[in-house]
MARFI-87641 format. One record per residue (C-alpha): residue in three letters; x, y, z. Coordinates in steps of 0.05 Angstrom, whole numbers, padded with zeros to 5 digits, always signed. Layout:
ALAXYZ
...
***
This chain:
MET+00445+01608-02873
LYS+00461+01555-02923
GLY+00523+01536-02879
ILE+00466+01526-02815
ILE+00425+01478-02862
LEU+00484+01438-02883
ALA+00506+01430-02811
ILE+00435+01401-02795
VAL+00431+01354-02853
VAL+00501+01321-02833
LEU+00482+01324-02765
SER+00418+01277-02776
LEU+00457+01232-02822
PHE+00497+01212-02757
LEU+00436+01211-02711
ILE+00388+01173-02761
PRO+00427+01102-02753
ASN+00427+01108-02674
PHE+00349+01123-02676
SER+00341+01062-02720
GLN+00373+01017-02671
ALA+00346+01055-02610
ARG+00284+01002-02607
ASN+00256+00965-02548
VAL+00268+00892-02543
SER+00218+00840-02506
ILE+00239+00783-02464
ASP+00185+00729-02454
LEU+00173+00657-02432
ARG+00143+00601-02479
MET+00111+00540-02454
LEU+00127+00476-02493
LYS+00069+00435-02452
ARG+00013+00466-02412
PHE-00010+00395-02384
VAL+00043+00343-02361
ASN+00038+00284-02311
ILE+00078+00269-02245
GLY+00148+00245-02268
ASP+00143+00278-02337
GLU+00198+00331-02360
CYS+00175+00398-02384
SER+00217+00456-02418
VAL+00204+00528-02418
LYS+00240+00571-02469
VAL+00266+00642-02460
ASN+00253+00683-02524
ILE+00276+00754-02543
ASP+00268+00799-02604
HIS+00317+00813-02656
VAL+00368+00856-02627
GLY+00433+00886-02651
GLY+00498+00895-02615
LEU+00482+00845-02560
GLU+00534+00852-02509
GLY+00508+00816-02444
ILE+00444+00782-02416
ASN+00418+00770-02346
ILE+00354+00725-02334
SER+00325+00715-02269
ILE+00274+00659-02265
SER+00227+00643-02206
PHE+00187+00583-02209
ASP+00141+00537-02162
ASN+00194+00493-02131
GLN+00140+00451-02096
ARG+00117+00424-02154
LEU+00171+00430-02203
GLU+00244+00406-02199
TYR+00298+00447-02241
LYS+00342+00400-02278
SER+00383+00437-02329
ILE+00393+00495-02377
GLU+00410+00495-02452
GLU+00441+00553-02488
GLU+00423+00569-02562
ILE+00487+00558-02604
LEU+00493+00631-02624
ILE+00494+00655-02550
GLY+00535+00597-02528
ASN+00590+00610-02581
PHE+00596+00680-02569
MET+00587+00688-02496
GLU+00617+00668-02428
SER+00559+00647-02384
LYS+00545+00632-02313
VAL+00483+00598-02282
SER+00461+00584-02213
ASP+00474+00513-02182
PRO+00407+00471-02193
LYS+00405+00447-02117
ILE+00408+00524-02099
SER+00360+00540-02148
ASN+00310+00480-02127
SER+00317+00505-02057
ASP+00302+00576-02060
GLY+00254+00568-02129
LYS+00301+00620-02167
ILE+00343+00608-02234
GLU+00396+00661-02244
TYR+00433+00660-02317
SER+00483+00715-02334
ALA+00527+00720-02398
ILE+00573+00768-02423
LEU+00609+00779-02492
LYS+00681+00743-02500
THR+00733+00794-02504
SER+00752+00780-02578
VAL+00680+00793-02602
THR+00645+00853-02615
GLY+00563+00855-02604
ILE+00523+00803-02631
ASP+00472+00811-02685
PHE+00422+00760-02655
PRO+00362+00754-02704
GLY+00308+00736-02650
GLY+00280+00675-02619
THR+00301+00629-02567
ILE+00364+00640-02523
LEU+00354+00589-02469
THR+00312+00528-02458
LEU+00298+00511-02386
ASN+00286+00438-02362
PHE+00236+00413-02306
VAL+00210+00349-02277
ALA+00139+00350-02247
ASN+00138+00319-02178
SER+00074+00338-02150
PHE+00000+00352-02168
GLY-00026+00424-02174
HIS-00019+00485-02221
ALA+00058+00501-02223
TRP+00083+00567-02243
ILE+00143+00602-02277
ARG+00158+00670-02289
LEU+00205+00723-02303
ASN+00232+00767-02249
GLY+00228+00834-02288
TRP+00267+00870-02233
ASP+00325+00827-02242
CYS+00326+00820-02322
SER+00366+00857-02366
LEU+00396+00860-02438
GLU+00461+00897-02453
TYR+00454+00921-02529
GLN+00458+00989-02565
GLY+00399+01032-02550
GLY+00331+01020-02530
ARG+00307+00977-02464
PRO+00285+00910-02455
ILE+00208+00899-02441
ILE+00198+00833-02395
ASN+00137+00800-02393
SER+00130+00777-02318
LYS+00065+00749-02322
LYS+00061+00674-02290
LYS+00064+00621-02338
ILE+00017+00561-02313
ILE+00035+00486-02322
THR-00021+00435-02297
VAL+00013+00375-02266
ARG-00038+00316-02271
ALA-00039+00250-02231
THR-00012+00210-02280
GLN+00051+00191-02313
ILE+00086+00160-02369
ALA+00122+00091-02361
GLY+00165+00061-02415
ASN+00125+00069-02482
LEU+00054+00072-02446
LYS+00020+00134-02472
VAL-00002+00189-02427
ASN-00059+00174-02376
GLU-00049+00101-02391
LEU-00014+00084-02324
LYS-00043+00108-02262
ASN+00001+00136-02206
GLN-00006+00100-02144
GLU-00004+00163-02100
SER-00061+00190-02142
GLN-00098+00130-02136
ASN-00094+00122-02063
SER-00112+00200-02059
GLY-00169+00190-02099
ASN-00199+00133-02057
TYR-00191+00175-01992
LEU-00228+00229-02022
LEU-00280+00180-02038
ASN-00287+00150-01969
ALA-00290+00216-01943
GLY-00348+00236-01986
ARG-00386+00168-01963
ALA-00368+00184-01893
LEU-00400+00253-01898
GLU-00461+00221-01928
ALA-00469+00170-01877
SER-00458+00222-01819
ALA-00519+00261-01860
GLY-00562+00206-01858
LEU-00558+00185-01785
LYS-00568+00251-01761
CYS-00624+00266-01807
GLY-00655+00202-01782
GLY-00643+00211-01712
SER-00669+00287-01720
GLY-00733+00262-01754
ALA-00737+00207-01705
LEU-00738+00260-01643
GLY-00791+00308-01674
ILE-00839+00250-01696
GLY-00827+00215-01625
PHE-00840+00276-01592
ALA-00905+00292-01625
LEU-00929+00221-01619
SER-00909+00215-01548
GLN-00960+00270-01529
SER-01020+00233-01561
SER-01076+00206-01520
ASP-01075+00142-01559
GLU-01032+00087-01522
GLY-01008+00055-01583
LEU-00982+00126-01614
MET-00952+00143-01546
GLU-00912+00078-01543
PHE-00891+00084-01615
GLY-00872+00160-01600
ARG-00828+00132-01544
ILE-00791+00080-01585
LEU-00777+00135-01640
LEU-00748+00178-01581
CYS-00701+00121-01566
GLY-00687+00115-01641
SER-00660+00189-01641
THR-00600+00163-01608
LEU-00575+00145-01681
SER-00558+00221-01680
LEU-00501+00205-01634
ILE-00464+00159-01683
SER-00462+00217-01734
PRO-00400+00252-01705
TYR-00356+00189-01714
TYR-00371+00191-01789
ILE-00352+00265-01794
ARG-00289+00255-01758
LYS-00280+00195-01800
ALA-00289+00241-01864
GLY-00235+00284-01834
ILE-00187+00228-01830
GLN-00194+00207-01896
LEU-00192+00278-01923
SER-00127+00299-01888
ARG-00091+00233-01915
ALA-00109+00255-01989
ASN-00047+00288-02021
PHE-00080+00348-02051
GLY-00051+00402-02020
ASP-00050+00440-01955
GLN-00122+00469-01959
ILE-00148+00400-01967
ARG-00111+00373-01908
GLU-00131+00433-01861
SER-00207+00418-01879
GLY-00198+00347-01860
ILE-00165+00369-01793
ALA-00221+00410-01783
LEU-00271+00363-01797
GLN-00235+00311-01745
LYS-00241+00364-01692
CYS-00316+00375-01714
GLY-00329+00306-01698
SER-00286+00301-01633
SER-00312+00366-01602
TYR-00384+00328-01603
TYR-00362+00276-01558
ASP-00315+00318-01519
GLY-00376+00360-01500
LEU-00416+00293-01489
VAL-00362+00265-01443
ILE-00365+00333-01400
SER-00442+00327-01396
ILE-00438+00252-01372
LEU-00383+00274-01321
GLY-00426+00327-01298
THR-00487+00277-01291
GLY-00445+00230-01248
LEU-00422+00292-01207
SER-00490+00315-01197
ALA-00518+00244-01180
GLY-00464+00235-01125
GLY-00486+00305-01099
ILE-00555+00281-01092
ILE-00539+00214-01059
LYS-00489+00251-01011
LYS-00540+00314-01000
SER-00477+00361-01023
GLU-00503+00423-01055
SER-00434+00444-01080
ALA-00429+00380-01116
GLN-00496+00387-01148
ILE-00486+00458-01171
ALA-00416+00433-01203
GLY-00452+00376-01236
VAL-00501+00419-01267
ALA-00449+00469-01290
PHE-00416+00412-01323
ILE-00476+00386-01352
LEU-00492+00458-01382
GLY-00420+00468-01401
GLY-00416+00405-01441
LEU-00477+00419-01478
ILE-00459+00485-01495
TYR-00393+00466-01517
SER-00418+00409-01563
SER-00472+00458-01592
ILE-00421+00516-01611
VAL-00355+00489-01621
PRO-00374+00437-01675
PRO-00407+00484-01724
HIS-00348+00531-01723
TYR-00304+00473-01741
LEU-00348+00449-01797
SER-00347+00521-01827
THR-00275+00523-01822
ALA-00270+00456-01863
GLY-00314+00481-01915
SER-00276+00551-01918
SER-00215+00510-01928
LEU-00243+00466-01983
GLY-00270+00523-02019
LYS-00200+00555-02022
ALA-00168+00489-02043
GLU-00138+00481-02115
PHE-00155+00414-02142
PRO-00105+00383-02190
PHE-00161+00362-02237
MET-00191+00426-02270
GLU-00258+00387-02281
ALA-00269+00369-02209
ASN-00251+00444-02184
LEU-00319+00467-02184
LEU-00347+00405-02142
LEU-00294+00412-02092
HIS-00315+00489-02082
GLU-00389+00470-02079
ALA-00374+00413-02025
GLY-00339+00472-01984
MET-00396+00517-01993
HIS-00446+00468-01970
LEU-00405+00455-01907
VAL-00396+00528-01892
ASP-00474+00531-01899
ALA-00489+00475-01857
GLY-00445+00506-01799
GLY-00489+00569-01802
LEU-00556+00533-01803
GLN-00529+00495-01740
TYR-00514+00560-01708
GLY-00590+00582-01731
GLY-00611+00516-01695
ILE-00579+00530-01631
ILE-00608+00601-01630
SER-00676+00575-01644
LEU-00671+00523-01591
LEU-00649+00571-01535
GLY-00706+00621-01561
GLY-00756+00556-01555
ILE-00733+00537-01486
THR-00736+00610-01459
ALA-00813+00620-01487
ILE-00831+00548-01460
ALA-00801+00564-01392
TYR-00837+00634-01394
GLY-00899+00601-01416
LEU-00897+00550-01360
SER-00878+00600-01303
ASN-00933+00652-01319
ASN-00985+00593-01342
ASP-00982+00634-01411
GLU-01006+00579-01466
SER-00988+00626-01531
SER-00918+00631-01498
LEU-00915+00557-01487
MET-00941+00538-01561
ALA-00889+00591-01590
GLY-00836+00561-01554
ILE-00851+00494-01581
GLY-00855+00518-01646
VAL-00792+00553-01647
SER-00758+00489-01615
GLY-00788+00451-01671
LEU-00752+00504-01723
SER-00689+00483-01686
ILE-00698+00414-01710
LEU-00716+00432-01778
LEU-00656+00478-01790
ASN-00612+00417-01762
ILE-00639+00375-01812
VAL-00629+00421-01867
ALA-00559+00426-01846
ASP-00548+00351-01847
ILE-00578+00350-01916
ARG-00522+00402-01939
ILE-00466+00359-01902
GLY-00500+00299-01944
ILE-00494+00340-02014
ALA-00422+00362-01993
GLY-00404+00284-01988
MET-00441+00273-02054
ARG-00398+00329-02091
LEU-00334+00297-02058
VAL-00355+00230-02089
LYS-00366+00258-02151
ALA-00305+00293-02153
ALA-00266+00230-02137
THR-00303+00192-02191
MET-00285+00244-02245
MET-00216+00244-02222
GLU-00215+00165-02230
SER-00244+00170-02297
SER-00195+00228-02324
ASN-00135+00180-02304
***
């Protein structure tokens, strides 16, 4: 019995040292700067815990190669003196957004007793606006040491790249980046164009509603004024031009793919209004020619073109407006303070598209009720149709107000960006 106890004690003496070294070692990234400017250098350190008997290192790091350019890697003295290393070429790393580093123990040295701290420093240069990320690829990272296993923190580290840069001895944010300034101006112009579009459309819609009501008056003077207002409602025809202009300005701003896509959608929104109008004008000409030449087929084709153009210019533009708002709402603005304003602008554009669809449905319902009332001499249906048609005008006015608010948000975001520079 005593012999068995003695054997267990002796065996324990051999096992205890191994258990003391069998510990988990963490690998993590530490950012030296969280906010940088275009043209700035930024460094990221790779840290590990204390580890005994370190014989090999394999580190794999992914990074945002759209906003960051990898320049070099620096080894800490302890690692560099005792290990032979291999690192991927910067050109290849910048192409695929991945940095590979491996090191193995030199043949004449046993395992390194590393006290813990930084083993590598990665150096980058910021070259584009936005939130750049860097992370450890946990599945490709490993440490070769006596016992235990590495714990890799694969959570993304974020660096916000602002639209300013350091030049000479000037302080950060003292010198404006020209590209940022131009992009801010495009954003400002886009917002003002949306405001102008909303003002013209609201004015035109208001003139249409009031003019129609006054034109039904028995008073000759009010009737004449109503007709003048109806002519003034043609201001609405200029509104799509400013929507398209806003899209052009927005697509030129170098703030990422989502904002550019939003600008393209606004251009299509404005153009589709005029596309439908041109189709309707061609249909009017075709129908008039059919009447002159007494060609029934030409008249029918003309009416079809007129209806097709009206339907196209009514249904397609709200779709593009909502698409523009959706893209704008998903965009990541390079200035955190203005992000909320940008997303609010997108929300207002999406709502405006929905309200315009509601206006179309109301108008169709109103026309149907008016036609039914006239054909059946039903005064209540006629009045209901006029009321529903009026609701269509109201919904469109509210939609235009939302477009104007979206423009105001863009103007405010551009102003905020200007002040932050």
